[in-house]
C-alpha angles and dihedrals in degrees: 000000000000114000111220121182093206134042144312091278091055091049093051094043091050090051093045091054090063094044101261102130103162099083112159099175147330138232111260109229088008130237097349094064092050092048092047092050091069093239115142119277121208124196124209112219115238129200132192121247091253092059087047090053090053092051091047093056095046101041146023097254131191107240121183121197109199096188119112097225136008145094110299139217110256111267094012123135119237110219108157115217094240092059099030096105090049091056101037092110087070090070130077113234091211095060128090113242129196112205131202144160131177099300109348109276100099093036091061089049090050093046087055092050091051092048089050089054095053104270106137102178105060123136128194119224108225113229094013122220091339090064094034093055088060090062130079092261115130114246120211128221091239116132122190108254090234089071094049113098 
């Protein structure tokens, strides 16, 4: 869910800026109205890049990068946010996935989409690639094909 302080146009605009163009609605009065309605609230765990670094060194982890284009972490999957739902069948619902983008906004949206689709072990990486790139995690030379001219 994206929290917007204004109206429907602002919510749609904010989602479009990060590549999510399939907006079918928004929550009037934001998170508070949902929570006050008595409906269930789910939380997405979030870890700092230092903790991701420790997991990366010890284990083979499943890392999803939801940016359209950029340098990637070695071994990560590139599933851009705007095509995530169309490619969700490529993922195993029993696996644990760490999700990141550039700074954290798109990864939280992507994590919500994954949870909505039955993925229960999804972890957001705080600070995104900007924070990850400061760690001792190997980066690949991969460039998303949409950036190659």
